[in-house]
N, C-alpha and C positions, 0 to 999 in steps of 0.2 A: 702383614705383607708390606714389602718395600717396593714402591713403584716410583723410581726417580726418572723424571723426564726433563731434560735440559735442552733448550734450543740454542744452537750457536752456528756460526759460519766457520767452516774450516778454511784456512788460507787467509791472506792479507787483504783481499779485495772486499769492498762493501758489497752486500747483496749476494755473497757466495751461497751456494746451495746449503740449506740448513741440515744440521745433523742432530738427531735425538739419541741420547744415550740412555738406555733403560736398565733398570735393575728390577727384574721380575722374579719373585720367589727365590732370591739369592743368586740367580743367574744373571750376570751382567753381559749385555750384548753391545756391540758397537755397530750401529746401523747408519749407513750413509747412502745418499743417492747422487751419483754422478761426480762426487769429489772424493779426494783421498784425505784421510785424517792426518793433520799436521801435528807433530810432536811439540811445536811451539808456535802456534798461530797467534796473530795479534788479537783476534776475537776470542780465542781460547775455548776450552771445552765448557767452562762455566762463564756466563757473562759477568761483567764487573759488579753489577748490583748484587748478584748472588754471591760473588766472592766477598763483598763487604759484609753482607748479612751473615754469611757463614752457616745458614740454616742447612741442617742435614748433611753437613760435610764434616767428617771426622778428621779434620786437619786444623792445627792451631792457626789462629789468625795471622801470625807472622809469616806463615808459609803460603798464604793465599795471595801471591804476588803475580799479577798478570804480566806476560802471557803464561798460561798454564799448559793448555793443550793436553794431549794424551801422554801422560807420563808413566802409565802402567805397562804398556806394551803387550798386554795379554787380555784375553777374555778371562774373566775372573768369576768365582762363585763366592757369595757372601752370606754368612750366617745371619738369620734374622733373630737368632737368640744366641746366648753365650755358650758356644760349643766347648770353648777352652779358655784358659787364662791367657793374658798377654794381649797384644794389639794386632792379632792376625785377622784384620777386618776383611781383607780380600785375598782369596787364594787363587793363584793362576791355574787355569785348566787347559789353556792352549795359547800359543803365541799369536800375535797379530801379524807378524812379518816373517818372511822366510826368503830364501834365494832359490830360484829354479836352476835347472841344469845349465842354462846359458848365462847364469850370473845375474839375471834380472831380479829386482826386489819386488815381491808380490805381497799383497795384503790379504790375510786369511780371515779377517774378522767379521765378514758378512755371512749370513746364512746360519744354519744350525751348527753348534759346536761339534756334534757327532756327525761325521760325513758317511752316511749310509749309502747303500748301492744306488739309490735313485739320485744321488748328488753327482754321479759321474755320467758320462755318456753311456747310452744303452748298448753301444758297440763294445763288446768284451775285448776286442782286439786292441783297443786303444786305452782301456781303463788304467793300465799300469803306467802309461806315459802321460796321460792327460790330467791336469789339475781339476778338482771338482768345481761345480757350479758356484758362482758367487765370488770366486777369487778374482781380485783386481790387480792390475799392474800399478805400481807406485811410480808415477812420473814427476811428482812434485819435487823439485830440486832441493827445497828447504828440508823436506823429510829425508831425502837421500844424504844430505850433508850431515844430518844428526845421527842417522842410523849407523851403528858400529862406532860412533864417536861419543855416545852417551850410554850409560847403563840402563837397562830395562829389567830391573830386578826388584823383587820384594824380599821380605824376610819372614821366616817362620820362627817366632821367638818362644822358647820353652820356659815361659815364666809361670809363677804361681802367685797366689794371693799374698799381698803384703799385710793387709789388715782387714780386707773385706770378707764378711761372713754372709753366706746366703742360706736361706731357709727353703726347703722343698715345699711346694704348695700344699702337699698332703701331710706335712710335718712342720707346721709353722714355729714350733718351739725348739726345733733342732737347728743348730747353726753349723754350717759346713763351709770350709774354705775351698777354693779351687787349688787342688794339689794333686801331684802324682808321686808315687813312691820312688825311692832310690835315686833322688836327684843327683847324688854324687857320681852315679854311674852314667850320667849323660854330660860328659865334659863339653860337647859341642852343642851349645844352646842357642846361639845366634846364627841361624842357618839361612843361607841364600835360598830363595824360592823363585826359580826362574827357568824358562825353557832355553834362554839364550846362554850359550856356552861362555863361561867366565863372566856372565852377567851382561854380555854385549854382542857376542858373535852370532849372526843370524843362523838359524837351522838350515842345513843344506839339503835340498830335495834332488831326486833324480827324475822329476817330472818337468814338463815344459808348459809355459804360458803361451796361449794362442789367442789372438784377437778373433772375435766372431764377426764375419762379414757375410755378404751374399755368396753362395756357392760359386756363381759364375765368376765373380771377381777373384776369389781365392784360387780357383782352379786355373784361371788365366795367368796369375802371377807365378803359380807353381810350374806351369808349363814353360813360362819364360825363363825361370831359373834353370830347369833341366835342359832347355834349348841352349842356353848360354854354356852350360857344362859340356854338352855334346859338341858345340862348335868352337871350343877353346883351342888355342894353338896346340899342335901336336907336342906331347911330352910335358905340357904344363901341369904341375902338381897342384894339390889342393890349396896349399898356402898361397901360391902365386895366383891361383884362380880367385881366391877370396880378395886378395889385394887388388887385382885387376877390376873387379866389380865395384869395389869401394863401399864404405860404410853406408853411404846414402842409399844405395840400391837395396841393401839388406834391411835397413830401417823402413824403407818404403814397402817392401813386400811383407814385412812383419805387420805394418799398419794395415795392409790390405788383406790380412788373414792367413798368411803363409809364413810359418816359423821355420827357419833353417835349423835342422837338428845338429847341435854342437857335437864335435868329434874330438879332435886333438885339443880344441879350445874349451872343452867341457870343464865344469867346475867340480868334478868328482875325482880328479887325479890324486895319486899318492903325494904326501908331503915329504920334503927333504928336510930332515930334522938333525940339528947339530947335537954334539955331546952334552951341551948344557941346555937342551930343550929349545934352542933357538930355531926359528923358521928360516931355512936357507933357500927355499924355492919349492917348485912343484914339478911333478911329472905330468905328462900329457894326460888328457881325459881317458876314462875307462869305458868300455862298451857296456851298454845297459840293455837288458832284455826288453824287446818291444820297440826300441829306438834304433838299434844297430843289428845288422845281420853280419855275423862273423864269417868271412869267406876263407880266411887262412889264419892259422896260429903259427907264429914264427919265433925261432930262438932269438932272444934279446936280453940285454941287461936291465930292461925295464920290468917293473912289477907285473905279475900276471894280469891279463885283461887290458893293459894299457894299449891305447890305439896307436899303431905305428904308421899306418898309411890309410888314406881314404880312397877307395876304388871308385865310389860313386856317392855323392852327397845325398842326404835325405831331407825330407821336410814333413811338417805336420800341419794339417788343417783342423778346424774345430771338429770335424767328423771323420778324419782319415789320417793315417800315418803311413808314410812311405819311408821305411827304414833306410838309414845310410848303410852302405856296404863297406866293411872295413877289414883291415888286417890287424891282429892284436898280438901282443907278446904272450908267449907260453910261460914266461916266468922262470924258465929253467936256469938262466944265467944271472938272475937277479940276486945280488948279494948286498944285504943291508950293511952299512958301516957299523951297526950296533948288534951284530949277530951274537956277540958274547953276552948280551943282556938276557936275563931270564924270560921265559914265556910268561905272559900275563895271566893273572887269575881271572876266573869267570864269576860273575855275580850269581848269587843263589836266587833263582827265579821263584822259589817257593816263598820268599820274603817279599814284602811290598816294594815294587818298582813300577809305580803307576805310569811312568813316562817311558817305558822301555818295552820293546817287542818281547813276547813270551816265547822266544826261541833260544834254546840252550846253545851257548858258544857264539852267538851272533855278535855280542858285544863283550867287552873285556875291561878289566880295571887297569887304567894306564898308570904305571909307576916308573917306566923307563922310556928313554927317547924312542926306541923301536916301536913302542906301543902306540905312538901318535902318527906313524907313517901312513896307515890307512885312514881315510877321512871318516868322520862321523856323519852318517846319512839318516835323514828323518823322513817320515811319511805317515800314512794312516793305517792303523792296524785293521786287517780285514775282519777280525773276530769282534773286537770291541768298538770299532768305528772311531776311535780316538786318535789324536795326533801323538805319535810316539817316535822315539829313536829306534830305527830298525837294525842298525849294525854299527860297528866301529868302536873307538875308545869311549867308554861310558861317561855321560854327563848326568850325574844325579847328586846335586849338592845337598839335597835333603837327607841323604843317607850315607854320604861319603864326604870326607874332609879334604879339600883340594888346596894346593899351594896358593891359588888365586883368591881364596876366601878373605884372608886378611887384607889383601891389596884392595879388594872391592870395598870392604868396610872402611878402610883408611881413606879411600876416595870420597865416600859419603861424608867423611869428616872434613875433608880439605878441598874438594874439587867441584863444588857446586858452580853451575853456570851463573854468571853475573846477572843475566837477563831473565833467568828462570831458576828460582831457588829449589824447584822440585826435580831438576835434571842435574845429573852428575857426570862430569867429563871422564872419559876413559883415558888414563895416562898413556902417552905414546909408547912407552916401554912395554906395556902389557900386550900390545899387538904384535910384538916381534918374537914371541915364543909361546910354548905350550906349558900347561900347568898340571902336574901329576897329582894323583891321590897320595897323600902323605900322612904320617902320624901327626898328632896334634900336641903342640907344646903348651903347657899350662891348661887352664880350664875356665869356663864361663861361670860366673857367680852372679847373684842378684845383689844390687846395691841401690838403695833409694837415692843416694846422691848422684848416681849416674843418670837417672831419669831427669833430675833437675838440671844437671850440666847440659844434657842434650837439648832440653827445652830452651835454656837460656842462650845456647850457642847455635840454635836452629839446625840441629843435626838429626837426620833420620837414620834409622827408625827410632821413634821415641820408645825407649826400653830401659828397664832397670839392669839389663845384662851388660857386664863388662868382663874383659879377660883378666884373670889372675895368672900372671906368668911367674911360676916358681922356677923356671929354667929347666924343667923336666918334662918328658913326654907323658901325657896323661893317659894315653892309650896307644895301641898299635894300629897299623894300617888295617882297615876292615870296615864292615857294615855298621853304621851307627843307627840303632833302632830309634824309632820315635815312640814316646808314650802313646798308648792307644788313642787317647782323646785328641792327639795332634795329627793323626792320619785322616785328615778331613775327607780325602777322596775315597776312603774305604768305608765311610758311613753308608750303610746300605740304603739310606733314604736319599742319598745324593747320587752317587755313581756306582751302583752295586756291581756293574760289569767289570770294574777295575780290580776287584778282589782277586788276588793271585790264584785262589782256589777255583775261580771261574775262568780266568784267562789262560791258565796253564793246562794244555792238553796232555803233556807228558809230565806227570807229577813226580815220577820216580827219576832221580838224577841219572842221566845217561852214564854208562860205564866209563866212557872216555873222559868224563868230567868229574868223576868221583874224587880224584886226588887233586883236583884243580879248583875247587870251590873256594872263593874268598871267605874268610871267617868273619864272624861277628866280633866286634871289638871286645877287648878286655880292658876295662877302666882300672887304672891304678890309683884313683883318687879315693882315699879312705875317708870315712865319715868324720873323724876327728880333724883331719886336714881341711876338709870342705867347710866344716863349721867354724874353724879358726880363721879361715880366709874370708868368711862372710861378715860384713859389718854387723856389730851387735845391736845396732839401733833397729834392726828388723825384729819386730815382735810378732812374728807370724806363727801360727800353729805348727806348720811344717818344720819351723826352725826350733821350736821348743820340744817337739816330739822327735827325739833322735831315732826312734824305731823306724821312722820313714826313710832313713838312710841306712844303707847296708854295706857290708864288706863283700866284695866280689867272691863268688864261689868258683870263678873261671869256667863255669858251665852256663852258656848263654841262656838255655831254656829256664834256668833257675834265676839268673840275674835279671832277665827280662821276661817275666811270665806271660806277658801279652803275646809272645811269639807262639805260645801253645795254640793260639787261634789259627795259625797257618801250618804248624807241624803235626798237630794231633787232630784226629777226626773227632774224638770225644774229649771233653775236658770237664773236670769236676764242677758242679754248679757253684760251689763255694768260691772257686777260683774266678769264675765268670763274674759273680757278684762283687768280688773283692776289687777287681780292676775295671769295673764297668764305668764308662765316662758319664759325668753328670751334664745334663743339658735341659731337657724338658721339665726336670724336677723344679726348676726355678721360674717356670712360666705361670703366670696367673691366668685364670679363665678370662679376665677382662681383656687380656691381650688380643683375643680372637674377635672381640667386638670392634676393634679399631680399624678404621679405614684410612690409610695414609697415602694420599695422592697429592701431587703438587698442582697448584692452579694452572689451568691452561695446558696441562700435560696432553690430554686427548686432542685438543685443538692443534697442538704442535705436531702430534703424530699424523693427524689427518692432512696437515699441510705438506707432509712428506709424501704420503701415499694414501689414496683413498682406501679405506678398509683396514689400515694398519691399527687404528685405535681399537676397533672391534676385535681384531686378532689378539691384541695385548690384553683386552678385558677378558677374553676367553682364557688366556694363559694365567691371568691373575686368579680367576675363579678356580682353575685347576690347582693353582699353588696353595690357596688358602684351604682347599679341601684336603690336600695332601698333608698339610700341617695339622689340621684338625684330626685327621686320621691318626697321625703319629701321637698326638697329644692324648687322644682317647684310648689308644692302645696302651700307652704308658699308665694312664689312670685306671683303666678297667682290667687290664691283663698284663700286670707288670712282669710276671715270670716269662710270659711269651715275648714280651717286648725286649727284655734283656737277652734272652736266648737268640731272638731274631737278629739283634745287633751283632752278637758274637759270631753267628754263623753267616752273616751277610744275606739274610733273607730279603728278597726284593719286595717293594711296597705292594705289588699286585697280589702276592700271597698273603701279606699281612692284612689286607682288606678282607680276605676270605676268613681269616682267623677272627677278626673283630666282629664281622657280621654273624659268624656262626656262634660265637660265645656270648654275645651280648643279649640280655633279656629285653623285652619290650619296655620295661621300666627304665633300664639303663639307656636305651636308645632315646627315650623321651627327655633324658637329662643332658644330652649332648647335641651339638649342632647337627641338623638334618643332613647336611652335605656329606658327612662322613659315612653315611649308610646308603646313599642313593645308588651310585655306581662307582666303580674303581677309577681313580684318577689315571690319566694317561701320562706316563713318565718315560 
């Protein structure tokens, strides 16, 4: 079990409210009381003594330069064992920051990662408009200066063993490398792993942040707002009314618990995009169900739903929404300057898209300027309770290659902040345009010298991967599969509800989408070319065994057999065994006897909130029991374990399997916690 507890003060002032950052059973939470997390605070996420000692931090000492602060920008999940090769220590599962409909920056990192029904107001009428409990407003100007000016991205690196050989605990004489087959068919190996578009742009919500105050105060300021509107000079329009009230008035009523519902000034308007993908401006905001009542649809050259006129402003309290009454464009006269461009392709939702709504046609693959006119909108999936993109041009850098990828990688090479070597500056030019999905030139190979170069030059990520540019496209535009062991979110022991077979209610492709599905890539990298491009000082089993690299058949289901997991209801047992990822095979029994906690961790938690330490202890106990359950199922019922992984069986069902199939003698040989009662997950 990993339980990391670090106490620090966010912000520059001495005595700032302490923050404890926890890593419990691989789930990393950012908990704070009364303060906002700074991306570059002077006191930093880790104090200077911890930075010097470097204990339990998987960062080279040359990078432990204060101030550090929160450089991840995500809630992450971390494997307590080796799920896959490479340095994918922390996998993002949700962003810490987003922008609400009014353009305010909000912090999403407190509370549970999955926002289930009880995280919203009990009033169903405002659930679609209201942010869940625990979301905080980011008011710290230091944070706001950094957000969208630095990258908040990690990398998922498709590396393999160079020379490390591992032995399964039940086969100590057998040596196995970390390896996946057909490495040449994965040209895109150094992949961005982030919820922030192009690595820096905040996810856009269509929800509003509201300060919670006493009902009397909130209702009084709401009444004052509507009285001002009713008594405005005759003929005064919405724009002039807003100007006449002044910014101070609206800031004050916001502070007092009444948020003006944005209309023409909302942050969800269409983009005006130039022929070379440059951002030329924005249309006015669009009507949102629950926040706006459409009183009239009018002919206009604006995109459909664009708010043309405000008949009556609206407001939101923490327990009530008074929708704004608006006139919108019917879209009949809207003509895009890019109408000659082709219609976009639709992502195949039967494939893993863990960060996308499971609604056919709601999002599309952006390859031309017209595809970026509608904004990308994010929110919480009602079915899985996870934070996902609900519609618009798709952002999924794990499975598609974007024009921005190399720009981000280059910035990590050259644009680190002088005062914080873990933060990387966003080049000004990146903010002025959009970046489409494109084909990939060249391909990523493994090179031992690349890791040394990055280490010596303090370049993140620390990886053996580098681009071999032969001047040719290595694949077409399409979906880049991940080897099964790299689809961390689809491990049934972590987040089983993200499996596309569980998320997708309409598993058959809709008729209107059949001819519009984006294909899986066809890699043109042949084994001989891949081997020739790889430095020959790599003496790895996968390099010596050329059978692990194959020539494409141009049939995705054969080139990437792990996709049978999603396309086929039944798969041959030999196929499942052949591509089953290795993880618990390398865990020794002694691992489960270790108790890794940091001194004063519980005292630090108690200083934050009475009872927090006990809650974390409970989570820790649940965590170790779940890990023991997984380990015991692997050791005692390997066939069931492998099939369960393949089919995405949730832990609650696996507990039943283990309890039913284990004999009393077997139960006596394993930790008791695996058989008492099922862990809550």
